[in-house]
N, CA, C and O of each residue as an XYZ file, in Angstrom:
516
protein
N     -19.419     24.188     -7.735
C     -20.740     24.443     -8.284
C     -20.856     25.923     -8.641
O     -20.424     26.787     -7.877
N     -21.437     26.210     -9.797
C     -21.523     27.589    -10.273
C     -22.677     28.319     -9.586
O     -23.782     27.790     -9.468
N     -22.405     29.515     -9.145
C     -23.406     30.345     -8.495
C     -24.420     30.818     -9.553
O     -24.038     31.241    -10.645
N     -25.688     30.742     -9.218
C     -26.732     31.173    -10.149
C     -26.718     32.703    -10.239
O     -26.626     33.401     -9.229
N     -26.812     33.196    -11.458
C     -26.791     34.646    -11.663
C     -28.156     35.243    -11.344
O     -29.202     34.630    -11.557
N     -28.099     36.446    -10.833
C     -29.333     37.189    -10.580
C     -29.851     37.726    -11.914
O     -29.068     37.967    -12.833
N     -31.161     37.914    -12.022
C     -31.715     38.477    -13.259
C     -31.079     39.812    -13.642
O     -30.875     40.082    -14.825
N     -30.767     40.641    -12.660
C     -30.166     41.945    -12.960
C     -28.783     41.774    -13.592
O     -28.396     42.566    -14.451
N     -28.046     40.764    -13.180
C     -26.725     40.518    -13.752
C     -26.830     40.111    -15.219
O     -26.016     40.517    -16.047
N     -27.829     39.316    -15.524
C     -28.032     38.874    -16.907
C     -28.443     40.053    -17.781
O     -27.943     40.205    -18.896
N     -29.348     40.883    -17.281
C     -29.777     42.073    -18.032
C     -28.590     43.001    -18.234
O     -28.401     43.535    -19.327
N     -27.785     43.201    -17.187
C     -26.603     44.072    -17.261
C     -25.608     43.557    -18.294
O     -25.064     44.338    -19.075
N     -25.369     42.258    -18.303
C     -24.446     41.670    -19.286
C     -24.952     41.890    -20.709
O     -24.171     42.181    -21.614
N     -26.252     41.751    -20.899
C     -26.821     41.948    -22.234
C     -26.658     43.401    -22.677
O     -26.284     43.661    -23.821
N     -26.934     44.342    -21.783
C     -26.774     45.763    -22.121
C     -25.307     46.087    -22.408
O     -25.014     46.867    -23.315
N     -24.393     45.504    -21.654
C     -22.969     45.715    -21.899
C     -22.556     45.117    -23.245
O     -21.732     45.691    -23.956
N     -23.123     43.980    -23.586
C     -22.852     43.357    -24.876
C     -23.315     44.261    -26.021
O     -22.590     44.441    -26.999
N     -24.511     44.826    -25.905
C     -25.017     45.736    -26.934
C     -24.103     46.948    -27.081
O     -23.783     47.365    -28.194
N     -23.692     47.503    -25.956
C     -22.803     48.671    -25.965
C     -21.450     48.320    -26.582
O     -20.902     49.094    -27.367
N     -20.920     47.164    -26.229
C     -19.640     46.703    -26.774
C     -19.722     46.563    -28.288
O     -18.837     47.033    -29.003
N     -20.785     45.916    -28.785
C     -20.928     45.705    -30.229
C     -21.034     47.036    -30.972
O     -20.452     47.204    -32.043
N     -21.769     47.965    -30.406
C     -21.924     49.276    -31.033
C     -20.583     49.997    -31.116
O     -20.233     50.553    -32.158
N     -19.840     49.986    -30.025
C     -18.520     50.639    -30.008
C     -17.547     49.927    -30.946
O     -16.815     50.575    -31.694
N     -17.540     48.608    -30.905
C     -16.642     47.815    -31.753
C     -16.922     48.101    -33.231
O     -15.997     48.250    -34.030
N     -18.186     48.175    -33.577
C     -18.575     48.449    -34.964
C     -18.046     49.814    -35.412
O     -17.435     49.936    -36.474
N     -18.288     50.832    -34.591
C     -17.852     52.186    -34.946
C     -16.330     52.268    -35.052
O     -15.803     52.881    -35.980
N     -15.629     51.655    -34.108
C     -14.159     51.673    -34.133
C     -13.612     50.965    -35.370
O     -12.692     51.462    -36.020
N     -14.174     49.818    -35.687
C     -13.669     49.038    -36.825
C     -13.994     49.702    -38.158
O     -13.180     49.665    -39.080
N     -15.170     50.306    -38.271
C     -15.515     51.011    -39.510
C     -14.541     52.166    -39.723
O     -14.086     52.399    -40.843
N     -14.226     52.876    -38.668
C     -13.259     53.969    -38.748
C     -11.891     53.440    -39.186
O     -11.209     54.053    -40.007
N     -11.508     52.306    -38.632
C     -10.217     51.701    -38.973
C     -10.182     51.270    -40.442
O      -9.175     51.474    -41.120
N     -11.258     50.683    -40.932
C     -11.329     50.268    -42.344
C     -11.192     51.490    -43.244
O     -10.505     51.438    -44.264
N     -11.835     52.574    -42.876
C     -11.735     53.823    -43.645
C     -10.281     54.300    -43.696
O      -9.808     54.738    -44.745
N      -9.576     54.217    -42.570
C      -8.162     54.625    -42.534
C      -7.314     53.723    -43.418
O      -6.417     54.193    -44.117
N      -7.601     52.429    -43.385
C      -6.861     51.496    -44.244
C      -7.094     51.810    -45.728
O      -6.178     51.692    -46.541
N      -8.307     52.204    -46.069
C      -8.595     52.570    -47.461
C      -7.786     53.793    -47.882
O      -7.286     53.854    -49.005
N      -7.660     54.749    -46.995
C      -6.839     55.933    -47.276
C      -5.360     55.540    -47.436
O      -4.662     56.042    -48.318
N      -4.905     54.637    -46.569
C      -3.518     54.177    -46.651
C      -3.265     53.479    -47.984
O      -2.180     53.598    -48.553
N      -4.245     52.764    -48.475
C      -4.098     52.063    -49.747
C      -3.798     53.052    -50.876
O      -2.959     52.787    -51.737
N      -4.478     54.172    -50.863
C      -4.213     55.199    -51.870
C      -2.784     55.717    -51.761
O      -2.119     55.946    -52.771
N      -2.319     55.900    -50.528
C      -0.931     56.347    -50.328
C       0.056     55.333    -50.896
O       1.018     55.700    -51.570
N      -0.186     54.068    -50.620
C       0.705     53.024    -51.140
C       0.709     52.998    -52.671
O       1.759     52.829    -53.291
N      -0.454     53.162    -53.266
C      -0.511     53.166    -54.727
C       0.307     54.316    -55.311
O       0.981     54.156    -56.329
N       0.243     55.457    -54.668
C       1.056     56.589    -55.124
C       2.547     56.330    -54.889
O       3.392     56.708    -55.701
N       2.851     55.681    -53.768
C       4.251     55.338    -53.503
C       4.790     54.408    -54.592
O       5.921     54.575    -55.050
N       3.989     53.441    -55.001
C       4.410     52.530    -56.079
C       4.610     53.305    -57.375
O       5.566     53.071    -58.115
N       3.697     54.226    -57.634
C       3.781     55.024    -58.856
C       5.108     55.774    -58.933
O       5.697     55.896    -60.007
N       5.572     56.275    -57.794
C       6.784     57.089    -57.790
C       8.036     56.320    -57.323
O       9.096     56.917    -57.137
N       7.910     55.013    -57.137
C       9.068     54.211    -56.718
C      10.112     54.195    -57.835
O       9.784     54.137    -59.020
N      11.373     54.249    -57.421
C      12.459     54.356    -58.400
C      12.940     53.014    -58.936
O      13.414     52.936    -60.069
N      12.824     51.966    -58.142
C      13.364     50.688    -58.621
C      12.539     49.510    -58.100
O      11.596     49.663    -57.325
N      12.935     48.362    -58.556
C      12.249     47.117    -58.248
C      12.236     46.824    -56.747
O      11.194     46.447    -56.211
N      13.359     46.985    -56.061
C      13.465     46.694    -54.628
C      12.505     47.557    -53.814
O      11.860     47.082    -52.878
N      12.425     48.804    -54.179
C      11.515     49.720    -53.472
C      10.065     49.273    -53.661
O       9.273     49.292    -52.719
N       9.727     48.868    -54.895
C       8.370     48.401    -55.175
C       8.072     47.096    -54.420
O       6.947     46.881    -53.969
N       9.074     46.238    -54.288
C       8.888     44.986    -53.541
C       8.614     45.257    -52.055
O       7.753     44.618    -51.450
N       9.346     46.200    -51.480
C       9.114     46.569    -50.078
C       7.708     47.136    -49.899
O       7.026     46.833    -48.920
N       7.288     47.951    -50.843
C       5.934     48.510    -50.777
C       4.876     47.413    -50.909
O       3.850     47.442    -50.230
N       5.136     46.458    -51.780
C       4.191     45.349    -51.967
C       4.043     44.546    -50.676
O       2.942     44.111    -50.337
N       5.143     44.350    -49.962
C       5.077     43.645    -48.682
C       4.261     44.448    -47.673
O       3.451     43.882    -46.939
N       4.467     45.744    -47.635
C       3.696     46.606    -46.733
C       2.203     46.569    -47.097
O       1.339     46.524    -46.222
N       1.925     46.589    -48.393
C       0.533     46.532    -48.853
C      -0.101     45.202    -48.441
O      -1.246     45.163    -47.992
N       0.646     44.130    -48.597
C       0.140     42.808    -48.213
C      -0.258     42.780    -46.737
O      -1.341     42.310    -46.388
N       0.620     43.284    -45.878
C       0.321     43.322    -44.440
C      -0.884     44.225    -44.164
O      -1.778     43.867    -43.398
N      -0.892     45.386    -44.791
C      -1.995     46.336    -44.585
C      -3.330     45.740    -45.027
O      -4.344     45.935    -44.357
N      -3.341     45.024    -46.139
C      -4.582     44.414    -46.649
C      -5.072     43.304    -45.712
O      -6.276     43.141    -45.512
N      -4.137     42.547    -45.142
C      -4.518     41.512    -44.170
C      -5.130     42.141    -42.916
O      -6.129     41.651    -42.389
N      -4.517     43.234    -42.445
C      -5.052     43.943    -41.281
C      -6.434     44.513    -41.577
O      -7.343     44.444    -40.750
N      -6.571     45.076    -42.772
C      -7.861     45.633    -43.182
C      -8.916     44.534    -43.232
O     -10.046     44.737    -42.787
N      -8.557     43.385    -43.765
C      -9.495     42.259    -43.854
C      -9.957     41.836    -42.463
O     -11.136     41.547    -42.261
N      -9.035     41.799    -41.508
C      -9.397     41.435    -40.130
C     -10.404     42.440    -39.565
O     -11.370     42.056    -38.907
N     -10.169     43.729    -39.827
C     -11.109     44.760    -39.366
C     -12.463     44.617    -40.061
O     -13.512     44.731    -39.427
N     -12.427     44.372    -41.342
C     -13.665     44.231    -42.117
C     -14.468     43.021    -41.629
O     -15.693     43.084    -41.529
N     -13.775     41.924    -41.326
C     -14.449     40.744    -40.781
C     -15.085     41.066    -39.432
O     -16.196     40.629    -39.133
N     -14.361     41.838    -38.627
C     -14.883     42.232    -37.313
C     -16.130     43.103    -37.478
O     -17.084     42.974    -36.711
N     -16.123     43.979    -38.465
C     -17.298     44.814    -38.752
C     -18.489     43.916    -39.058
O     -19.575     44.110    -38.511
N     -18.290     42.956    -39.913
C     -19.395     42.071    -40.275
C     -19.863     41.245    -39.087
O     -21.042     40.908    -38.981
N     -18.947     40.924    -38.206
C     -19.266     40.116    -37.036
C     -20.242     40.833    -36.094
O     -21.127     40.196    -35.521
N     -20.088     42.141    -35.932
C     -20.914     42.892    -34.971
C     -21.919     43.840    -35.636
O     -22.674     44.521    -34.942
N     -21.933     43.889    -36.950
C     -22.752     44.868    -37.667
C     -24.246     44.747    -37.374
O     -24.913     45.756    -37.148
N     -24.771     43.540    -37.376
C     -26.217     43.355    -37.162
C     -26.639     43.859    -35.787
O     -27.674     44.511    -35.645
N     -25.840     43.554    -34.792
C     -26.161     44.000    -33.432
C     -26.052     45.517    -33.338
O     -26.901     46.161    -32.722
N     -25.017     46.093    -33.943
C     -24.822     47.545    -33.916
C     -25.976     48.259    -34.618
O     -26.459     49.283    -34.135
N     -26.413     47.726    -35.744
C     -27.531     48.347    -36.460
C     -28.829     48.193    -35.678
O     -29.694     49.068    -35.728
N     -28.968     47.088    -34.960
C     -30.113     46.904    -34.073
C     -30.130     48.008    -33.024
O     -31.179     48.585    -32.735
N     -28.960     48.299    -32.453
C     -28.853     49.335    -31.417
C     -29.139     50.723    -31.973
O     -29.668     51.580    -31.265
N     -28.798     50.947    -33.224
C     -28.955     52.270    -33.830
C     -30.399     52.567    -34.231
O     -30.770     53.731    -34.375
N     -31.206     51.543    -34.410
C     -32.600     51.732    -34.814
C     -33.368     52.478    -33.717
O     -33.224     52.172    -32.534
N     -34.173     53.447    -34.114
C     -34.895     54.295    -33.155
C     -35.824     53.491    -32.253
O     -35.845     53.694    -31.039
N     -36.583     52.590    -32.839
C     -37.500     51.787    -32.027
C     -36.733     50.895    -31.054
O     -37.153     50.709    -29.912
N     -35.636     50.359    -31.498
C     -34.838     49.506    -30.625
C     -34.150     50.316    -29.544
O     -33.912     49.806    -28.449
N     -33.823     51.579    -29.832
C     -33.244     52.459    -28.804
C     -34.242     52.628    -27.657
O     -33.862     52.630    -26.486
N     -35.520     52.770    -28.009
C     -36.555     52.868    -26.969
C     -36.607     51.584    -26.144
O     -36.743     51.627    -24.922
N     -36.499     50.454    -26.818
C     -36.483     49.166    -26.123
C     -35.276     49.077    -25.183
O     -35.403     48.619    -24.047
N     -34.127     49.508    -25.653
C     -32.908     49.457    -24.832
C     -33.057     50.374    -23.616
O     -32.640     50.024    -22.512
N     -33.652     51.543    -23.826
C     -33.898     52.443    -22.694
C     -34.839     51.795    -21.678
O     -34.651     51.939    -20.470
N     -35.840     51.089    -22.169
C     -36.763     50.397    -21.262
C     -36.046     49.257    -20.533
O     -36.336     48.976    -19.370
N     -35.117     48.610    -21.219
C     -34.319     47.571    -20.562
C     -33.476     48.165    -19.436
O     -33.344     47.561    -18.372
N     -32.907     49.349    -19.670
C     -32.118     50.023    -18.633
C     -32.994     50.346    -17.430
O     -32.572     50.191    -16.284
N     -34.205     50.793    -17.697
C     -35.147     51.079    -16.621
C     -35.508     49.796    -15.872
O     -35.585     49.783    -14.644
N     -35.725     48.728    -16.626
C     -36.010     47.428    -16.004
C     -34.854     47.000    -15.120
O     -35.070     46.474    -14.028
N     -33.639     47.218    -15.574
C     -32.465     46.853    -14.787
C     -32.478     47.574    -13.440
O     -32.244     46.960    -12.399
N     -32.750     48.862    -13.466
C     -32.804     49.629    -12.213
C     -33.874     49.075    -11.279
O     -33.630     48.897    -10.086
N     -35.051     48.804    -11.818
C     -36.145     48.267    -10.996
C     -35.782     46.892    -10.435
O     -36.052     46.593     -9.272
N     -35.172     46.068    -11.273
C     -34.792     44.723    -10.849
C     -33.734     44.779     -9.759
O     -33.796     44.013     -8.797
N     -32.767     45.672     -9.897
C     -31.721     45.799     -8.870
C     -32.324     46.226     -7.540
O     -31.932     45.722     -6.488
N     -33.276     47.154     -7.583
C     -33.944     47.575     -6.331
C     -34.693     46.411     -5.700
O     -34.633     46.210     -4.487
N     -35.402     45.640     -6.533
C     -36.161     44.494     -6.018
C     -35.214     43.463     -5.403
O     -35.493     42.926     -4.331
N     -34.112     43.188     -6.066
C     -33.143     42.218     -5.548
C     -32.514     42.712     -4.257
O     -32.300     41.938     -3.324
N     -32.224     43.988     -4.208
C     -31.636     44.552     -2.997
C     -32.608     44.390     -1.822
O     -32.200     44.057     -0.710
N     -33.877     44.625     -2.079
C     -34.885     44.479     -1.023
C     -34.990     43.017     -0.583
O     -34.979     42.720      0.612
N     -35.092     42.117     -1.547
C     -35.265     40.696     -1.224
C     -34.047     40.136     -0.495
O     -34.192     39.312      0.408
N     -32.866     40.567     -0.871
C     -31.647     40.030     -0.278
C     -31.220     40.744      1.004
O     -30.288     40.306      1.678
N     -31.891     41.829      1.338
C     -31.510     42.571      2.546
C     -32.095     41.887      3.786
O     -32.973     41.028      3.707
N     -31.574     42.305      4.907
C     -32.094     41.781      6.166
C     -33.393     42.512      6.472
O     -33.417     43.731      6.645
N     -34.458     41.746      6.534
C     -35.771     42.359      6.743
C     -36.312     41.968      8.110
O     -35.997     40.908      8.652
N     -37.120     42.844      8.636
C     -37.752     42.602      9.940
C     -39.249     42.838      9.802
O     -39.704     43.684      9.033
N     -39.978     42.079     10.556
C     -41.428     42.263     10.576
C     -41.788     43.056     11.815
O     -41.415     42.695     12.931
N     -42.499     44.113     11.612
C     -42.973     44.923     12.729
C     -44.404     44.507     13.046
O     -45.300     44.629     12.210
N     -44.600     44.028     14.232
C     -45.921     43.544     14.636
C     -46.920     44.684     14.626
O     -46.623     45.811     15.022
N     -48.097     44.358     14.166
C     -49.146     45.365     14.050
C     -50.273     45.143     15.059
O     -51.028     46.061     15.379
N     -50.370     43.940     15.540
C     -51.453     43.625     16.485
C     -50.914     43.443     17.885
O     -49.706     43.318     18.090
N     -51.807     43.429     18.835
C     -51.456     43.182     20.225
C     -51.396     41.684     20.461
O     -52.230     40.934     19.952
N     -50.435     41.259     21.214
C     -50.342     39.842     21.582
C     -50.760     39.729     23.048
O     -50.266     40.453     23.912
N     -51.669     38.813     23.300
C     -52.125     38.629     24.670
C     -51.003     38.009     25.491
O     -50.323     37.084     25.047
N     -50.830     38.528     26.678
C     -49.813     38.004     27.578
C     -50.276     36.686     28.148
O     -51.375     36.609     28.696
N     -49.481     35.661     28.037
C     -49.823     34.349     28.584
C     -49.468     34.256     30.060
O     -49.777     33.254     30.705
N     -48.844     35.252     30.590
C     -48.395     35.216     31.996
C     -49.416     35.941     32.868
O     -49.188     37.100     33.216
N     -50.509     35.323     33.230
C     -51.528     35.912     34.120
C     -51.224     35.684     35.532
O     -51.980     36.114     36.404
């Protein structure tokens, strides 16, 4: 049987997901930019290639590079909406409030799950007269 998750765990997972998407987006956009630069290099290599065999080898390299670039570009599109959500100023405030909520929730859970004792406040009459 699966253990029920605490609310703080769910909030934490969501915040980690937002952070992951933001990082993934930035990394992949950077990678796509590098692939675009590489494409220019390959085009120049083809321009200065001396023979057919050399151009064929370059074409194979370009094919692989374009497939890799496409995978990165697809990944960008996959996480772009979430990353842009995170980048929005109003949503950043919401995310900060979620982080604050997480801290409060963790404290509440720690209190509820801890061993608690009741300290008596009133006098109890002795039944042993």
